[in-house]
N, C-alpha and C positions, 0 to 999 in steps of 0.2 A: 377384521384380521389385526392381531398385533403382531409385530416384530420383537422378538426377544433375543438379547444376547446374553450367553452363560459363559461365566468364567468358573474353571474346573482345575484342580490339582492334577499336573500330568503323569497320573498313574492308571494302570487298567482297572484297578477297583474304583478309581473316581469316573474315568471315561465310559466304562460300560453304562453303570447306571444313569448318568448325566445323558448321555445319547439316548437310551430307552426313554427318559423323561421327555426329551426334546421330540422324538419321534411320535410320543402321545399328543403332543401340544399341535405337531404339525398335521397329524392326522385329523384334527378340529379346525383346520383351516389356517392356523398360525404359521408363522416362520420363526425358525431360530436358526441363530448362526453363533458358533461355538470361538472364543478368543482362546489361542494357545499356541504354544511355542511349535516351532517347524518339525519337531519329530513325532507331534501327535495329529499332523495334517492328515495322513494317509488313512489312519485309524478312523478318524471323525468321518470323512468323506466316505470312506468304505461303507459307515453307518448310515449314509445317506442324509448327512446334516451339513448345512454350509460351515464353512471355515475360515476366518480371518487372523492371520498369522500376526502375533506381537512378540517383542524382545530377539528380535533376529541378532541383534549383537550380542545380546548377553548368552543366548542359546541357539547358536547355529546347528545344524543337521548333524546330529552324531553326538549332541551333549548329554540327552538324556540316556543313552545308554551307558555312557562312563558314570554317570550319578548313580544310576540303578545296579551298575557292577559294584560299585563301593557299597551301598546300601546291603547289598544280598550278603555280605560277609558280617554285618552287625546286628547285634541283637541288645535288648536290654535298654538302659539307660543311654549307651553309645548310639544305638538307633534311635532313640528320642533326640537325643542332641542333635544327631545328624539332620534327621526329619525337619528339627525346627530350623536350622541354619537354611535348610532348602526352601522352607516356608518363608523366611526372611528374605532371602535372595529373591524369591519369586514376587513377595510382596513389593518389594521396591521397585522390579521391572513392570508389574501391573499397575502400580501407582503413577510410574513414570509414563508409560504406552498407552494405558488404558483409556484414557480420555480421547485423545486423537482417534484411537481405533473406533472407539463406540461412536464418535461423532461421524466418523466416516460410514459406518455401517448403517447409521441411521434408524437405531433401534430406539423403541418404545419403553422398554422396560428390562430389568436385568435379573437373572438368576444365579445367584452366588453361592457356590460351594463354601461351606463354612472352614475348610482348610485354605481357603482363598481369603483375600481382604478387598476385593472389588466394590464392596459396599460403598466404600469411601467415593470411589469412582461416580456410583450412582448418586450420592450425596452433592458431589461438586458439580454434576451436570443437572441435578433437578429431575431425575428420573427415579421412579418407584424401583425397589429391587427386592426380593425375597431370597430369605436364607434358605439353602439347601443342605440337609445332612446327611451325608453319604456314609458317615461314621456314625456311631453313638453320639445322639445330640448334645451339644453343649447346655449342661441345664445349672442353672444356678440355686441349687438346694444341697445343703450340706449333709444330708442324707444319701447323695450319690457320691461314691468316690470318684475321683478323676478318671478319665478314660484308659489310662495308661497305668493303672494298677487293679490286679485282679481281686479286688475286695468285693465282699457282698455290701448289699446297701444297709445301712443301720439308721435306726430311729432313737437309739438310746442315746445320753448325753454323752457318754465315752466315745462312741463310735462316730458321732457327729462332731466331736472334736478331732478326732483322727481325721477324718475327712477334709476339716476346716483346714488342717495343717498341712495336708496333702495338696490340696488346691493352692494354698498359698507357695511352697515348693514349686507347681506348676508354672505358677504367675512369674515367680522369680525366673525361671528358666526361659519364658517365653518374654521377660520384659524387653530385650531388644527389638523384637518386632513391633511391640506396641509403642515403644520410644519412635521407631521410624515411620510408621503409620501416623503418631501425633504430627510428628515434624512437616508432614505432607499435608494434612488437615490444616494446621495452623498457617500453612503458606497458603492454602486455599479460603481461609477465612472460615475454616469450619469449628465447631466446637470440639475439641480433644476427647476423645474416649479415656474415660476413669475408670472403668470397670471392663472385664473382657465381655459381659454380655451387652455392653453398649455397642459392640460390632457385629450384632445381630440385627436383623431387618426389623423397625419397628412395626411393619406390616404383618408378616408371617415367618415362622419356623417351620420348614416341612422335614420330617426325615423319614427315610425308607426303612427304618426299624419298626418292626410292626408292634403294637403296644402289648399284643401276647409274649413278645420275647423280652419287654421292659421289666425292671425289677417291679416287683408287686409291693406299692408302698399305700399307706395311707393318707387320705388328702387329695387336693386336687393338684394336676399337673400345671406347670408353668403356663401362664395366658401367652397365647400366641402359638404354641409348640402345638403341631398336629403330627401324630403317629399315622404313616399310612400303610405301606408294606413293600417287599422288594420291587426295585425298578429294573425290570428284565424285560429284553425284547429279543428272542431267540434268533430270531432273522438278522438280526443286526452282527451276531457274532460270525467271525471269519471261519469258513471251512477249514478244518482241519483233520486230514486224513490220520486215520487210527487201526491198528491191525485187530479188527472185530474176530477175526478169525483164530485168533491165540487165546479166545476165552473159552475155559474148558467147562463150564457150566457150574462151578463150585460157587457159593457164595461169593461176592465180590467185595473185597474192601479197596476203597479207592483213597489213595494218598496224595496230598498236595500242599505244600508251604507256600502256594500263591506265586505272583510274579514280582515280588517286592522284597523279600527277605528269605531267598530259596539258595542261597551259596553254600550251607552248610551238608558238607558230603558225609560228616560223621552223624548228622541227624536222619539222612535218607538212610544210611547202613544201618542203625539201630532200629528203623521202621521194619527194614527188612529182615534183621533178626526176629523182632518181635513177633512177625507173623509168619515165619517159617516152621513149618510142622502143623499149622493149624489148617482145620479142613475148610479152606477159603484160599480164593487166589487174590493174588496181591497186584494191584496197578499202581505204578509211582509216575505221576507227572512232575516233571523238574522243572517247568515254568520259565525256563531259560536261564536261570541261575548256573545251571552246570549242563555239560552234553552227557547223554545216556554213556559213550564210551569213558568218560571219565569216572565213571563208577564201577566198569567192569562187571566181573560175576559177583552177585549178590545170592546170600542166603535164601533158600526157596524158590530162586528163577521166576522173581516178578517180573511183569511185563513194565519195561522203563521207557517211558517217551518224553520226549522234550515238552511237547505240550498236547492235550487231550481235550475233545471236544465235550467239554465238562459238562453241559446240560444233558447231551446223550449219555454219557457214561454213568451218571447219577440215577438215572431210570433203571439200572442195572445192578445198584450198589446195596449191598447188606449195612455197610459202615463207612462212614469216611473219618480218615486220620487226616487233622488240618491245623494250621497255625493260627485257626481262628479268625481269618479275614472276615469282614462282614459278609461279602457276598457270597463267598462259600458256605459260611454256616446258613445264609438264608435261601442259598439254592439246594441245599442238603434237605434243609428242614421242608421246602416247598414239596420235596417227594417224599417226605417222612421217615427221613434217616437219621439215626442216633449218630452221633459224632465222639470221637477222642480227641481233645484239643490240646496242643502243645503251643501256647503263646509265645512269641518270640520277641515281641515290642512295639511300641506305639500303642493303637488302640484295641490291639488283641487282647491283653487282658482282661480289658473292660468286656468284650463281645465275649470270651470264654466264662467270665463271671455270670454274665446273663444267661448263659447257654446252662452252666451247673444249677443256677437259682431255680430255672424252670424244669428240672431233672431230666433233660433231653441228651446229656453227654457227661464224660468224665474229663477232668482237667488233670493233666501232668505236667508239673513245673519243669520248665528246661533246666533249671539247676539241678534237680534231681533225677532227670532222665537216663534211664539204663534202659536196655532190650527188656529185662526182666519185669520193671516197673509199667512198660508199656505194654507186655505182652500181657500183665495180668489186666491193665485196664481195657485192651481190646475185647479179653475173654469176659470182663465183667459186662460190656454193654452187650456183645454177642448173645450172651446166655441168660441175662436178665430182662424180662419182658418189658419193665417198666421204663426203661430208656425209650424202647420203640413205641410204646405207649403215648410216652409224653412228647416224643417226637412228632407222632402222628397227630396227638392233639395240636401242635403248633401248625402242621400241615393244613388242618381243617379251617384254623383261624386264617392261615395265610390264604389258603382258596377262597374264602369269602371275601376276599379284597381284590381289587385290581389297583395295585400300587401305583403304576403311573398314571391310570386313569384318576383316581382318587386324588393325587396330587396336582393334576391339571385342572379337576373340579374346584380345588381350593385355590389355584394361582387365578383361575377366572373370577372366583367368587370375592377373593381380596382385592384384585384390582378392577372389579366389576365392569367386567367383560361380557359380552352376550356372545354365546357360543355360536357356530356357523349353524342354522338350522336345519340345513340341507344336508347335514353329515350326520350319521349314525354313530354316537359314540362306541369305538370297539372294545374290546377285552386286549389287555396286554398279550 
């Protein structure tokens, strides 16, 4: 048995897959403790995973809600800048509090969200650690655009040059984070990181992105990068009441902007306007950024809820309108549902670009978003069979893999662990 410590960025889109991976490891007889701020404790413990609080001085209870409330109103470059500042603040806290917490918990190895910087804690303590990509993975390859841009992958010289310039811009924006990390590494007597990929585990980089959804490029993928599949464990999700009796049997369109950048009343109204009059019923999940009462009456009288039991609703959906958060995209494709994506910021343009490249959805730019353009995109995806066919092809690929189980296999192999032989490895 191995005791793992997990570091995870404090957002639903990170916590849900990380706790699903932790659950898979625990089913094999291992133990996992997640290190996080106070606001994440209840969610982690409700998922059945042990918790160790860090950053109590920096992030007292209630801090996360205030940060998320501000984030909900931001888009594009502003959202990326704010996210990078949050990552920098979190990195400082993790580097300060992480070693003491890890020692106190007595863990043997670390699992580190790529949006976190706790790998340096593992280096300092002499513990093996593995990078876990809950967003599209960091890939040092100039054929790939950086995650915050919605470009297609390119193999021609001009396209690769454009990608290199964009990567340099991202490095410049993130340079304060790297400086802080290197100051601490030097204080610990560790070699400074010279490139972003230096911050990845030398053992393995494991991503929940299925390879079937990755850009299709010639050549080999980077050494040490392992594509698995969605990290989902339905039983860990909190029970959410939903007015099932209001569903009227028409094809269901499910709209969600996630739980991180969901404060735009204007976008939700455009979604309602776009779907009004179609032979379909719209369900809008606000994700906590707004209250249903704030929207008042909407065109087409959609079902509007604060939160929805997403996994259950998706089983009934014909189409999903999304911000292109990776978890919503993967959960939709797991049900073979095509999507219309309105990426708002951070990794969402990169996820949307992959979705478009694989033919399972249409992307509508938030800069050019109108009800008419969105309505045309919805009609296109509903009426043209190729989108559902592509989504079902990805569904088949996803169904052939047990994402958390495959990730647990890789972790055990990389760390040369022998799984508990008396346990049968279950599917997620």
